[in-house]
TILODREN-695373 format. One line per 8 residues: number of its first residue (from 1); their letters; for each residue x, y, z of C-alpha. Coordinates in nm, 4 decimals. Example, Ala and Ser with C-alpha at 12.3 -4.5 7.8 and 13.67 -1.06 7.14 Angstrom:
2
1	AS	1.2300/-0.4500/0.7800 ~ 1.3670/-0.1060/0.7140
***
This chain:
632
1	MITALRVV	4.2306/2.5999/3.8287 ~ 4.1168/2.3837/4.1338 ~ 3.8210/2.5629/4.1923 ~ 3.6823/2.5819/3.8804 ~ 3.7314/2.1898/3.8465 ~ 3.5186/2.1627/4.1539 ~ 3.2627/2.3413/4.0319 ~ 3.2650/2.1697/3.7234
9	QAVVSLSF	3.2522/1.8276/3.8970 ~ 2.9479/1.9374/4.1232 ~ 2.7889/2.0472/3.7883 ~ 2.8283/1.6859/3.6474 ~ 2.6868/1.5274/3.9380 ~ 2.4015/1.7341/3.9922 ~ 2.3391/1.6293/3.6207 ~ 2.3839/1.2762/3.6886
17	LALGALTV	2.0882/1.3405/3.9618 ~ 1.8545/1.5128/3.7426 ~ 1.9009/1.2402/3.5061 ~ 1.8430/0.9589/3.7787 ~ 1.4968/1.1819/3.8700 ~ 1.3990/1.1864/3.5002 ~ 1.4187/0.8630/3.4794 ~ 1.2329/0.7619/3.8032
25	IDWLRHRE	0.9875/1.0055/3.6756 ~ 0.9232/0.8517/3.3582 ~ 0.8997/0.4991/3.5462 ~ 0.6379/0.6111/3.7510 ~ 0.4470/0.7353/3.4849 ~ 0.4617/0.4238/3.2761 ~ 0.5221/0.1270/3.5282 ~ 0.7249/-0.0922/3.2480
33	QSRGYLAL	0.9670/-0.3657/3.3939 ~ 1.2303/-0.2568/3.1851 ~ 1.1911/0.1338/3.2280 ~ 1.1710/0.0557/3.6419 ~ 1.5428/-0.1414/3.5791 ~ 1.6766/0.1635/3.4081 ~ 1.5496/0.3893/3.6546 ~ 1.7196/0.2000/3.9113
41	AFGTLGLT	2.0245/0.2201/3.7253 ~ 2.0572/0.5572/3.6441 ~ 1.8912/0.6735/3.9907 ~ 2.1312/0.5103/4.2087 ~ 2.4405/0.6415/3.9851 ~ 2.3309/0.9927/4.0142 ~ 2.3254/0.9299/4.3786 ~ 2.6469/0.7900/4.3897
49	SALGQVNT	2.7535/1.0719/4.1840 ~ 2.6228/1.3404/4.4242 ~ 2.7139/1.1240/4.7585 ~ 3.0692/1.1145/4.6262 ~ 3.0796/1.4837/4.5765 ~ 2.9981/1.4990/4.9300 ~ 3.2202/1.3135/5.0573 ~ 3.5454/1.4417/4.8180
57	LTEYRGAA	3.4245/1.7525/5.0002 ~ 3.4491/1.6320/5.3405 ~ 3.7422/1.4458/5.2697 ~ 3.6090/1.1282/5.3917 ~ 3.5324/1.2514/5.7330 ~ 3.2085/1.2035/5.7359 ~ 2.9732/0.9849/5.8792 ~ 3.0603/0.6099/5.7899
65	PLEDLTLL	2.7356/0.5162/5.6976 ~ 2.7396/0.7460/5.3910 ~ 2.9985/0.6194/5.2646 ~ 2.8838/0.2664/5.2661 ~ 2.5547/0.3923/5.1035 ~ 2.7792/0.5477/4.8254 ~ 2.9273/0.2140/4.7843 ~ 2.6294/0.0272/4.7796
73	LFMTSGYA	2.4780/0.2558/4.5454 ~ 2.7294/0.2398/4.3507 ~ 2.7237/-0.1543/4.3120 ~ 2.3461/-0.1478/4.2828 ~ 2.3715/0.0679/3.9727 ~ 2.5808/-0.1939/3.7498 ~ 2.3420/-0.4499/3.8764 ~ 2.0266/-0.2669/3.7853
81	LLLFRDSV	2.1746/-0.1831/3.4708 ~ 2.2285/-0.5583/3.3795 ~ 1.9029/-0.6516/3.4772 ~ 1.7663/-0.3520/3.2242 ~ 1.9688/-0.5741/2.9414 ~ 1.8050/-0.8950/3.1000 ~ 1.4621/-0.6779/3.0450 ~ 1.4955/-0.6708/2.6700
89	IPLSRRIR	1.7113/-0.8782/2.6276 ~ 1.6775/-1.1809/2.8476 ~ 2.0028/-1.3573/3.0174 ~ 2.0123/-1.6786/3.1319 ~ 1.9435/-1.7236/3.5157 ~ 2.2756/-1.8721/3.5914 ~ 2.4282/-1.5444/3.4622 ~ 2.1483/-1.3224/3.6620
97	VGALVLCV	2.2382/-1.4930/3.9341 ~ 2.5847/-1.5399/3.9427 ~ 2.6171/-1.1403/3.8779 ~ 2.4165/-1.0522/4.2045 ~ 2.6571/-1.3171/4.3996 ~ 2.9928/-1.1429/4.2577 ~ 2.8116/-0.8112/4.3512 ~ 2.7068/-0.8793/4.7105
105	AATGLALL	3.0813/-1.0447/4.7709 ~ 3.2322/-0.7693/4.6243 ~ 3.0209/-0.5280/4.8309 ~ 3.0495/-0.6935/5.1965 ~ 3.4409/-0.7427/5.1102 ~ 3.4609/-0.3423/5.0687 ~ 3.2652/-0.3067/5.3380 ~ 3.4244/-0.5470/5.5625
113	VGIPARAG	3.8247/-0.3990/5.5024 ~ 3.6546/-0.0223/5.5038 ~ 3.6554/0.1208/5.1898 ~ 3.6751/0.4357/5.1159 ~ 4.0085/0.4648/5.3241 ~ 3.9814/0.7323/5.6321 ~ 4.1409/1.0645/5.5877 ~ 4.4819/1.0178/5.6723
121	QQTTAIQS	4.5162/0.5915/5.6689 ~ 4.7644/0.4078/5.4404 ~ 4.5713/0.1797/5.2057 ~ 4.6367/-0.1843/5.2777 ~ 4.6856/-0.4702/5.0178 ~ 4.3575/-0.6055/5.0883 ~ 4.1635/-0.3060/5.0457 ~ 4.3441/-0.2268/4.6947
129	AATLALIV	4.1977/-0.5806/4.6116 ~ 3.8765/-0.5276/4.7715 ~ 3.8929/-0.1524/4.5338 ~ 3.9845/-0.3658/4.2032 ~ 3.7197/-0.6654/4.2786 ~ 3.4916/-0.3662/4.3305 ~ 3.5660/-0.1870/4.0370 ~ 3.6171/-0.5472/3.8093
137	VWCACVIE	3.2716/-0.6638/3.9312 ~ 3.0813/-0.3140/3.8365 ~ 3.2312/-0.2960/3.4876 ~ 3.2066/-0.6909/3.4360 ~ 2.8161/-0.5977/3.5132 ~ 2.8280/-0.2868/3.2781 ~ 3.0492/-0.4013/2.9820 ~ 2.8181/-0.6929/2.9139
145	PIARFWAA	2.5451/-0.5038/2.8348 ~ 2.7646/-0.2138/2.6431 ~ 2.8492/-0.5086/2.4237 ~ 2.5135/-0.6418/2.4131 ~ 2.3100/-0.3150/2.3237 ~ 2.6021/-0.2613/2.0736 ~ 2.5605/-0.5600/1.8751 ~ 2.1567/-0.6000/1.9106
153	SRRRPAVQ	2.1505/-0.2467/1.7312 ~ 2.2573/-0.4050/1.3838 ~ 1.9816/-0.4316/1.1843 ~ 1.7399/-0.2505/1.4324 ~ 1.4722/0.0500/1.3472 ~ 1.6951/0.3627/1.3146 ~ 1.5792/0.5191/1.6578 ~ 1.5670/0.2083/1.8344
161	RARLRALA	1.9765/0.1432/1.7087 ~ 2.0446/0.5042/1.7989 ~ 1.9140/0.4751/2.1422 ~ 2.0874/0.1759/2.2031 ~ 2.4089/0.3077/2.0991 ~ 2.3780/0.5960/2.2978 ~ 2.3184/0.3779/2.5954 ~ 2.6146/0.1807/2.5097
169	AGYAAIVL	2.8418/0.4736/2.4424 ~ 2.7102/0.6552/2.7816 ~ 2.8235/0.3807/2.9809 ~ 3.1531/0.3069/2.8244 ~ 3.2386/0.6448/2.8880 ~ 3.1557/0.5875/3.2871 ~ 3.3673/0.2521/3.2515 ~ 3.6748/0.4313/3.0940
177	ILLVAGFG	3.6443/0.6902/3.3730 ~ 3.6369/0.4268/3.6503 ~ 3.9080/0.2028/3.4304 ~ 4.1725/0.4967/3.4427 ~ 4.1208/0.6302/3.7759 ~ 4.1213/0.2327/3.9527 ~ 4.4399/0.1625/3.7283 ~ 4.5899/0.5096/3.6574
185	GSAATSPL	4.7743/0.5479/3.9893 ~ 4.9091/0.8861/4.0529 ~ 4.8560/0.9931/3.7226 ~ 4.4158/0.9730/3.7808 ~ 4.4813/1.2475/4.0475 ~ 4.6447/1.4828/3.8184 ~ 4.3962/1.7981/3.7272 ~ 4.4183/1.7446/3.4341
193	VQWVFEIV	4.3602/1.3911/3.4107 ~ 4.0419/1.5104/3.6514 ~ 3.9733/1.7869/3.3720 ~ 3.9807/1.4977/3.1138 ~ 3.7342/1.2757/3.3449 ~ 3.5288/1.5546/3.3846 ~ 3.4933/1.6149/2.9763 ~ 3.4243/1.2356/2.9205
201	AIVAVPLL	3.1089/1.2871/3.2107 ~ 2.9670/1.5658/3.0321 ~ 2.9423/1.4090/2.6860 ~ 2.8256/1.0938/2.8810 ~ 2.5327/1.2724/3.0226 ~ 2.3479/1.3433/2.7124 ~ 2.4066/1.0213/2.5646 ~ 2.2459/0.8179/2.8614
209	YVGFAPPQ	1.9279/1.1109/2.8126 ~ 1.8921/1.0462/2.4786 ~ 1.9189/0.6681/2.5405 ~ 1.5991/0.6284/2.7152 ~ 1.4071/0.9640/2.6479 ~ 1.4990/1.1071/2.3102 ~ 1.3249/1.4382/2.1902 ~ 1.1001/1.3942/1.9154
217	WLRRIWRQ	1.3150/1.6380/1.6762 ~ 1.6151/1.3764/1.7178 ~ 1.4253/1.0747/1.6195 ~ 1.2977/1.2962/1.3369 ~ 1.6682/1.3414/1.2366 ~ 1.7307/0.9967/1.3199 ~ 1.5121/0.8055/1.0867 ~ 1.4854/1.0654/0.8308
225	REEEQLHD	1.6242/0.8054/0.5536 ~ 1.4177/0.5229/0.7116 ~ 1.1180/0.7306/0.6601 ~ 1.1974/0.8150/0.3094 ~ 1.2256/0.4393/0.2373 ~ 0.8707/0.3770/0.4247 ~ 0.6946/0.6078/0.2397 ~ 0.7685/0.4227/-0.0691
233	AVYDLVLF	0.6842/0.0649/0.1212 ~ 0.3659/0.1733/0.1815 ~ 0.2968/0.3979/-0.1283 ~ 0.3687/0.0022/-0.2751 ~ 0.1828/-0.2056/-0.0265 ~ -0.1394/0.0203/-0.1002 ~ -0.1485/0.0469/-0.4652 ~ 0.0165/-0.2070/-0.6305
241	SPNRQTLA	-0.0763/-0.5567/-0.4151 ~ -0.2650/-0.7829/-0.6237 ~ -0.4054/-0.9818/-0.3378 ~ -0.4288/-0.9888/0.0610 ~ -0.1639/-1.2627/0.0993 ~ 0.0526/-1.0765/-0.0880 ~ -0.0446/-0.7479/0.0805 ~ -0.0045/-0.9144/0.4075
249	KRAADWGL	0.3803/-1.0625/0.3159 ~ 0.4707/-0.7392/0.2408 ~ 0.3363/-0.5588/0.5075 ~ 0.5316/-0.8224/0.7563 ~ 0.8431/-0.7153/0.6109 ~ 0.8251/-0.3718/0.7262 ~ 0.6319/-0.4370/1.0357 ~ 0.9361/-0.6603/1.1660
257	RLVGADGI	1.1510/-0.3476/1.0669 ~ 0.9303/-0.0897/1.2569 ~ 1.0070/-0.2164/1.6133 ~ 1.3067/-0.4641/1.5018 ~ 1.1338/-0.7720/1.5792 ~ 1.1731/-1.1570/1.4939 ~ 0.8508/-1.2628/1.4538 ~ 0.5114/-1.1355/1.3125
265	AIVDANRE	0.1758/-1.2547/1.1863 ~ -0.1173/-1.0745/1.0314 ~ -0.4613/-1.2342/1.1580 ~ -0.7728/-1.1378/0.9374 ~ -1.1214/-1.0809/1.1333 ~ -1.2093/-1.4717/1.0452 ~ -0.9106/-1.6194/1.2295 ~ -0.7082/-1.6815/0.8971
273	ILAIRGID	-0.3375/-1.5810/0.9353 ~ -0.2650/-1.4001/0.6181 ~ 0.0974/-1.3828/0.6829 ~ 0.3373/-1.5782/0.9623 ~ 0.7413/-1.5450/1.0445 ~ 0.9107/-1.6390/1.3394 ~ 0.6150/-1.7442/1.5208 ~ 0.4234/-2.0518/1.5183
281	AESALQLA	0.0649/-2.0214/1.3954 ~ -0.1423/-2.1272/1.7494 ~ 0.0912/-1.8542/1.9619 ~ -0.0232/-1.6057/1.6942 ~ -0.3967/-1.7341/1.7148 ~ -0.3742/-1.6830/2.1024 ~ -0.2107/-1.3532/2.1229 ~ -0.4390/-1.2073/1.8366
289	ARAGAGAQ	-0.7404/-1.3838/2.0416 ~ -0.5963/-1.2173/2.3691 ~ -0.5681/-0.8665/2.2667 ~ -0.9523/-0.8399/2.2237 ~ -1.1524/-0.5951/2.0010 ~ -0.9872/-0.2904/2.1685 ~ -0.8429/0.0265/1.9998 ~ -0.5192/0.0213/2.1555
297	PRLLATPG	-0.1943/-0.1950/2.1101 ~ -0.1194/-0.4260/2.3854 ~ 0.1527/-0.5903/2.4891 ~ 0.1794/-0.9756/2.6003 ~ 0.3661/-1.2314/2.6883 ~ 0.4188/-1.5073/2.4184 ~ 0.2943/-1.8293/2.5792 ~ 0.6387/-2.0027/2.8019
305	SGRENAIV	0.7725/-1.6544/2.8069 ~ 0.8348/-1.4870/3.1532 ~ 0.8537/-1.1504/2.9883 ~ 0.6119/-0.9298/2.7992 ~ 0.7875/-0.9702/2.4380 ~ 0.4715/-0.9204/2.1868 ~ 0.2925/-0.6322/2.0935 ~ -0.0834/-0.7262/1.9694
313	VPLPLDTG	-0.2490/-0.4230/1.7543 ~ -0.5605/-0.4769/1.6528 ~ -0.6933/-0.4218/1.2922 ~ -1.0573/-0.2868/1.2581 ~ -1.1159/-0.3912/0.9133 ~ -1.4685/-0.3578/0.7665 ~ -1.5487/-0.7278/0.8343 ~ -1.4191/-0.7411/1.1888
321	IGAMVVVS	-1.1437/-0.7353/1.4209 ~ -0.7755/-0.8316/1.3085 ~ -0.4923/-0.8305/1.4455 ~ -0.1229/-0.7846/1.3846 ~ 0.1379/-0.9802/1.6260 ~ 0.4621/-0.8933/1.6584 ~ 0.7400/-1.0740/1.8824 ~ 1.0490/-1.0101/1.9697
329	GPYTPFFG	1.3279/-1.2327/1.9994 ~ 1.6158/-1.3600/2.2454 ~ 1.8280/-1.0681/2.1389 ~ 1.5514/-0.7970/1.9984 ~ 1.4445/-0.5506/2.2334 ~ 1.1133/-0.3804/2.2422 ~ 1.2775/-0.0452/2.3284 ~ 1.0185/0.2417/2.4662
337	SDEVGRLR	0.6999/0.3575/2.3450 ~ 0.8130/0.5251/2.0172 ~ 0.8188/0.2327/1.7746 ~ 0.5158/0.0829/1.9409 ~ 0.3242/0.4141/1.8515 ~ 0.5283/0.3571/1.5216 ~ 0.3864/0.0113/1.4646 ~ 0.0087/0.1239/1.5208
345	GYAVNITA	0.0430/0.4167/1.2582 ~ 0.1506/0.1564/1.0314 ~ -0.1097/-0.0882/1.1413 ~ -0.3857/0.1717/0.9862 ~ -0.1949/0.1392/0.6953 ~ -0.2507/-0.2034/0.6676 ~ -0.6335/-0.1875/0.7165 ~ -0.6932/0.0461/0.4602
353	ALDRTRVT	-0.4760/-0.1712/0.2085 ~ -0.6542/-0.4943/0.3004 ~ -0.9658/-0.3499/0.3078 ~ -0.9179/-0.2058/-0.0556 ~ -0.7555/-0.5300/-0.1881 ~ -1.0802/-0.7336/-0.0400 ~ -1.3011/-0.4932/-0.2481 ~ -1.0699/-0.5091/-0.5159
361	ERLAAVER	-1.0709/-0.9286/-0.5116 ~ -1.4914/-0.8736/-0.4975 ~ -1.4920/-0.6656/-0.7951 ~ -1.2834/-0.9077/-1.0027 ~ -1.4801/-1.2195/-0.9092 ~ -1.8024/-0.9957/-0.9888 ~ -1.6462/-0.8916/-1.3133 ~ -1.5457/-1.2668/-1.3731
369	TKSQFLNL	-1.8924/-1.3748/-1.3084 ~ -2.0365/-1.1276/-1.5139 ~ -1.7695/-1.2236/-1.8029 ~ -1.8851/-1.6028/-1.7138 ~ -2.2643/-1.5166/-1.7607 ~ -2.2257/-1.3032/-2.0706 ~ -2.0213/-1.5442/-2.2315 ~ -2.2207/-1.8098/-2.1612
377	ASHELRSP	-2.5534/-1.6612/-2.2486 ~ -2.4211/-1.5214/-2.5297 ~ -2.3488/-1.9088/-2.6726 ~ -2.6763/-2.0394/-2.5769 ~ -2.8839/-1.7300/-2.7623 ~ -2.6529/-1.8029/-3.0560 ~ -2.8852/-2.1589/-3.1510 ~ -3.2174/-2.0466/-3.0842
385	LGVINGYL	-3.1741/-1.7038/-3.2625 ~ -2.9746/-1.9060/-3.5271 ~ -3.2998/-2.1494/-3.5921 ~ -3.5822/-1.8493/-3.5389 ~ -3.4231/-1.6244/-3.8246 ~ -3.3852/-1.9721/-4.0225 ~ -3.7741/-2.0359/-4.0024 ~ -3.8449/-1.6493/-4.0627
393	SMLEQGSL	-3.7011/-1.6527/-4.4290 ~ -3.8516/-1.9874/-4.4905 ~ -4.1885/-1.7869/-4.4014 ~ -4.1036/-1.5299/-4.6147 ~ -3.9992/-1.6690/-4.8603 ~ -4.3485/-1.8897/-4.8660 ~ -4.1709/-2.1935/-4.7909 ~ -4.3879/-2.3006/-4.5721
401	GQLKESGV	-4.7125/-2.1441/-4.7376 ~ -4.8403/-1.8166/-4.9036 ~ -4.8366/-1.5522/-4.6201 ~ -5.1075/-1.2701/-4.6005 ~ -4.9933/-0.8843/-4.6267 ~ -5.0208/-0.8572/-4.3048 ~ -4.8262/-1.1431/-4.2222 ~ -4.5528/-1.0308/-4.4689
409	RAIEVLKA	-4.5510/-0.6875/-4.2527 ~ -4.5087/-0.9036/-3.8836 ~ -4.2072/-1.0816/-4.0400 ~ -4.0261/-0.7580/-4.1174 ~ -4.0815/-0.6656/-3.7877 ~ -3.9484/-0.9736/-3.6362 ~ -3.7157/-0.9778/-3.8580 ~ -3.5656/-0.6809/-3.7718
417	KTLEMSLL	-3.6142/-0.7594/-3.3981 ~ -3.4227/-1.0762/-3.4041 ~ -3.1248/-0.8912/-3.5791 ~ -3.1157/-0.6437/-3.3152 ~ -3.1222/-0.9421/-3.0485 ~ -2.8211/-1.1156/-3.3249 ~ -2.6548/-0.7727/-3.2531 ~ -2.6907/-0.7762/-2.9193
425	VAQMLDAA	-2.5619/-1.1462/-2.8706 ~ -2.2992/-1.0636/-3.0526 ~ -2.1761/-0.7767/-2.8452 ~ -2.2319/-0.9807/-2.5430 ~ -1.9678/-1.2941/-2.6558 ~ -1.7330/-1.0192/-2.8095 ~ -1.7509/-0.8043/-2.4495 ~ -1.7016/-1.1743/-2.2364
433	RLEDGRLG	-1.3979/-1.2448/-2.4804 ~ -1.2537/-0.8565/-2.4292 ~ -1.2504/-0.9689/-2.0357 ~ -1.1314/-1.2933/-2.0883 ~ -0.8406/-1.1232/-2.3076 ~ -0.9326/-1.3805/-2.5750 ~ -1.0148/-1.1319/-2.8282 ~ -0.8009/-1.2154/-3.1070
441	LKRDRLDL	-0.7875/-0.9820/-3.4150 ~ -0.7173/-1.0475/-3.8011 ~ -0.5438/-0.7923/-3.9150 ~ -0.5341/-0.7018/-4.2551 ~ -0.5602/-0.3499/-4.4952 ~ -0.8722/-0.2775/-4.5545 ~ -1.0892/0.0137/-4.7402 ~ -1.2612/0.1791/-4.4464
449	RVLAAEAM	-1.5195/0.3175/-4.6948 ~ -1.6157/-0.0470/-4.7916 ~ -1.6183/-0.1448/-4.4028 ~ -1.8798/0.1691/-4.3716 ~ -2.1194/0.0421/-4.6580 ~ -2.0809/-0.3128/-4.5106 ~ -2.1858/-0.1896/-4.1517 ~ -2.4673/0.0993/-4.3361
457	QVVRPVAG	-2.6200/-0.2996/-4.4658 ~ -2.6134/-0.4473/-4.1737 ~ -2.8149/-0.1806/-3.9535 ~ -3.0609/-0.1275/-4.2611 ~ -3.3419/-0.3372/-4.1299 ~ -3.3249/-0.1735/-3.7659 ~ -3.3763/0.1727/-3.9068 ~ -3.7523/0.3121/-3.9393
465	AAHELTLE	-3.9435/0.4518/-4.2385 ~ -3.8932/0.8288/-4.1049 ~ -3.4853/0.7458/-4.0744 ~ -3.2552/0.8734/-4.3721 ~ -2.9280/0.6795/-4.3538 ~ -2.6428/0.8528/-4.6100 ~ -2.3255/0.7423/-4.6233 ~ -2.0462/1.0049/-4.7909
473	TPADAVMV	-1.7251/0.8675/-4.8798 ~ -1.4183/1.0584/-5.0660 ~ -1.2746/0.9386/-5.3809 ~ -1.0197/0.7718/-5.3390 ~ -0.9308/0.4637/-5.0634 ~ -0.8776/0.5161/-4.6797 ~ -0.6911/0.2373/-4.5582 ~ -0.6278/0.1327/-4.2388
481	FGDADRIV	-0.5179/-0.1706/-4.0950 ~ -0.7500/-0.4144/-3.8570 ~ -0.9572/-0.6787/-3.8219 ~ -1.2993/-0.6114/-4.0604 ~ -1.5543/-0.7494/-3.8951 ~ -1.4618/-0.5904/-3.5755 ~ -1.4539/-0.2579/-3.7667 ~ -1.7453/-0.3233/-3.8755
489	TIISNLLE	-1.8943/-0.4463/-3.5509 ~ -1.7748/-0.0632/-3.4343 ~ -1.9463/0.1203/-3.6995 ~ -2.2932/-0.0468/-3.6888 ~ -2.2999/0.0033/-3.3203 ~ -2.2477/0.3382/-3.3682 ~ -2.4572/0.3797/-3.6572 ~ -2.7522/0.1604/-3.4322
497	NAIKYSPD	-2.6951/0.3758/-3.1601 ~ -2.7801/0.7000/-3.3901 ~ -3.0736/0.5061/-3.4769 ~ -3.2419/0.4459/-3.1499 ~ -3.1321/0.7806/-2.9734 ~ -3.3310/0.9705/-3.2958 ~ -3.6917/0.8466/-3.2078 ~ -3.8684/1.0763/-3.4534
505	GGKIQCIV	-3.6324/0.9913/-3.7411 ~ -3.4537/1.2232/-3.9453 ~ -3.1023/1.1969/-4.1359 ~ -2.8356/0.9991/-4.0206 ~ -2.4963/1.0597/-4.1759 ~ -2.1896/0.8613/-4.2449 ~ -1.8940/1.0238/-4.3493 ~ -1.5839/0.8806/-4.3858
513	SVADGQAR	-1.2719/1.1107/-4.4618 ~ -0.8782/1.1790/-4.4043 ~ -0.7693/1.4586/-4.1366 ~ -0.4483/1.4887/-3.9603 ~ -0.2788/1.2042/-4.1078 ~ -0.5671/1.0039/-3.9363 ~ -0.8951/0.8054/-4.1054 ~ -1.2239/0.9255/-3.9815
521	LQVVDHGV	-1.5643/0.7949/-3.9584 ~ -1.8387/1.0476/-3.8430 ~ -2.1931/0.9143/-3.7224 ~ -2.3997/1.2330/-3.7154 ~ -2.7757/1.2101/-3.6133 ~ -3.0391/1.4650/-3.5084 ~ -3.1858/1.2815/-3.2516 ~ -3.2282/1.3351/-2.8629
529	GIAAPDLP	-2.8564/1.4624/-2.7942 ~ -2.6731/1.3890/-2.4353 ~ -2.6127/1.6321/-2.1443 ~ -2.2462/1.7299/-2.0668 ~ -2.3030/1.5725/-1.7258 ~ -2.3754/1.2373/-1.8964 ~ -2.0675/1.2457/-2.1529 ~ -1.8180/1.1015/-1.9159
537	RLFNRFER	-2.0368/0.8032/-1.8342 ~ -2.1306/0.6963/-2.1721 ~ -1.8716/0.4689/-2.2641 ~ -1.9379/0.2628/-1.9258 ~ -1.9993/-0.0552/-1.9402 ~ -2.3587/-0.2157/-1.8651 ~ -2.4469/0.1551/-1.8199 ~ -2.7076/0.3623/-2.0667
545	IQNQKTGH	-2.8530/0.7186/-2.0330 ~ -3.2203/0.7280/-1.9689 ~ -3.4133/1.0550/-2.0064 ~ -3.7891/1.0637/-2.1069 ~ -3.7217/1.1138/-2.4514 ~ -3.5190/0.7787/-2.4604 ~ -3.7707/0.5584/-2.2483 ~ -3.8407/0.3481/-2.5077
553	VTGAGIGL	-3.4848/0.2076/-2.5788 ~ -3.3771/-0.1353/-2.5345 ~ -3.0601/-0.3037/-2.5050 ~ -2.7793/-0.3508/-2.2452 ~ -2.5719/-0.1255/-2.2483 ~ -2.2647/-0.2547/-2.3759 ~ -2.2724/-0.1185/-2.7502 ~ -2.0415/0.1535/-2.7543
561	YLSRELAR	-1.8215/0.0486/-2.3999 ~ -1.7253/-0.2355/-2.6976 ~ -1.6915/0.0263/-3.0022 ~ -1.4254/0.2258/-2.7813 ~ -1.2139/-0.1314/-2.6841 ~ -1.2247/-0.2168/-3.0244 ~ -1.1099/0.0688/-3.1382 ~ -0.8649/0.1182/-2.9382
569	QHGGDIRV	-0.7185/-0.2137/-2.9806 ~ -0.6670/-0.0515/-3.3761 ~ -0.4656/0.2084/-3.1915 ~ -0.7343/0.4288/-3.2409 ~ -0.9880/0.5863/-3.0280 ~ -1.4397/0.7311/-3.0422 ~ -1.4619/1.1049/-2.9848 ~ -1.8156/1.2470/-2.9051
577	ESEPGGGS	-1.9835/1.6059/-2.9562 ~ -2.3650/1.6490/-2.8227 ~ -2.5806/1.8709/-2.6745 ~ -2.9686/1.8273/-2.5400 ~ -3.1694/1.8743/-2.8570 ~ -2.9247/1.9104/-3.1138 ~ -2.8115/1.5653/-3.2185 ~ -2.4397/1.3688/-3.1643
585	TFTLVLPL	-2.1616/1.3097/-3.3273 ~ -1.9777/1.0193/-3.2831 ~ -1.5952/1.0211/-3.4642 ~ -1.4273/0.7096/-3.4701 ~ -1.0333/0.7480/-3.5460 ~ -0.8238/0.5191/-3.7038 ~ -0.4549/0.5367/-3.7931 ~ -0.3722/0.5018/-4.1686
593	AITHSEVP	-0.2392/0.2099/-4.3441 ~ -0.1646/0.3000/-4.6888 ~ -0.3511/0.5106/-4.9481 ~ -0.3454/0.3921/-5.3457 ~ -0.4337/0.6364/-5.6377 ~ -0.5646/0.2893/-5.7493 ~ -0.9144/0.2362/-5.5595 ~ -1.0846/-0.0980/-5.5121
601	PVPAATAE	-1.4205/-0.1509/-5.6199 ~ -1.6951/0.0024/-5.3981 ~ -1.9891/-0.2504/-5.2638 ~ -2.2357/-0.4153/-5.5663 ~ -2.5222/-0.1656/-5.4155 ~ -2.3123/0.1155/-5.5165 ~ -2.1777/0.2626/-5.8503 ~ -1.8324/0.3580/-5.9282
609	PEPSAPRL	-1.7584/0.7570/-5.8239 ~ -1.6237/0.9473/-6.0248 ~ -1.2547/1.0941/-5.9360 ~ -1.3795/1.4309/-5.8800 ~ -1.6678/1.4414/-5.6271 ~ -1.7646/1.2800/-5.3292 ~ -2.0298/0.9854/-5.3291 ~ -2.3482/1.0179/-5.1155
617	HVLGGEGD	-2.5711/0.6662/-5.0586 ~ -2.9111/0.7236/-4.9291 ~ -3.0307/0.4366/-4.7485 ~ -3.4013/0.6245/-4.7148 ~ -3.7174/0.4696/-4.5890 ~ -3.8769/0.1932/-4.7791 ~ -3.7989/0.1380/-5.1309 ~ -3.4793/0.3856/-5.1351
625	ADSESRLA	-3.2243/0.1570/-4.9972 ~ -3.0049/0.1836/-5.3481 ~ -3.1125/0.4983/-5.4613 ~ -2.8117/0.7120/-5.5229 ~ -2.7418/1.1481/-5.5501 ~ -2.4001/1.3395/-5.5893 ~ -2.3215/1.6196/-5.4113 ~ -2.1211/1.9041/-5.5885
***
């Protein structure tokens, strides 16, 4: 039993010694002040444990310098932990100096009275008092960091919180051993209590180890829940931030959480502060400027601080180098490189999100400018077009004198071009209103047949002599609910588009029908057609499909865009089927309102249809605008 206990004690001592060696190696690799104090605390504690085993095996019959060295190392380990606490969570100068004086005094008294007692010597009262002073001072140096680390772990990042608590728990286990050994009297020397001591010490070793160097798998376990929350936050950050300021404020929240900081500032490439909290603007700009243009995060001291309490992470934006400045407060530890690495990874997301938002804002500004231009241009063009159209009508009627035959033909061309221009201006104005959200709809129950006939009359002057325009309608009314002017605009645009892209003329059919509980209007032409790769771009605003056969076609590329948007505002849509050289079929689909058995009268230009047969209006070349035939 005693032999096994000795073996376990030796293993525990070697474990503490290995732990100290690991922390020293870690400090030699990184050369950070906080790591140096932690290496000093663990290293001296490991040496104390190892030398204590040597003294126990020799029953304190070894050289006195070895015993004194053990005592010095023991007190150094306690004060070193207090210094480590000060490096991450600052102490006042008075407390640091006071703790040092107490440690030196207690150690000097112990050395003076000869602690530990030599073999065969009886412990005197003054030696007992000196031993008690050693334990109390050492525990005071250690208990304060234990309490502070545990308190500081609240609301910290998951890894940081777990590491602080592991350190606190590990040192608490050692304090428990010392207190029981110092005040337990004879009970503390019993084998059972010694076994309990070793079990507690065995637990303390891994706690202290994960406190300063937790493995990656353990870090992943600690922050698994936090990673899920961060993933959702980054998703919202990148996709749902309306502007750069809002994005920066959202990013600042998680920037603080990732490293448990108290202050943060996100600075743009032009030194504009997009978000700031817990730090003054001047300090943030100074730190951002000091970081330079490097790609690596830097640890810097804020103005007036005696320690490196700020992390500055460069943000390589497309307009230049910005920065994220994160600052710790008096009770905010920066704990290891894990959080700094995560902060750097998070900065990549911030950079991408800021660039995306900037591009989005620029696009929105361009869109606003386009809408303003369209609105202004359409308003300014309507007046002169009205004047031109008025004078053309006067010339056509002979109010300004009789024209020759060539002049009459010229007037017809001019009126057609004026109408074409007026349609374009109307499209521009509607597109601008649509973009601004000012396009109101005056909804009413309407017969789609009547609207189609009206649209045919609108585009008739645009058609050439070789174009044959036909309108096919069912016998019963096709009732829809919508704005008459807007639906006429949709149909007119589809017909005008069919005319333009049938440069060789031919039949252009407008077919009104009801299918699958929906009202349908098809515009069928036999023109140049559209290639399959071009179909997805067909309804883009300001985009026109160009090929050798359509080089003559003019327009701004907003007719089809406007038509589909208007159709969707009516709860419908526009579909297209086409193939090169085989013509195109555009289908307007609208929800049905109600169908009456009694048919309202159709436009005056057409005769009342027979109930049993659909009606076909043929609006062809010169002189046949009102001709009519019947389909079997």
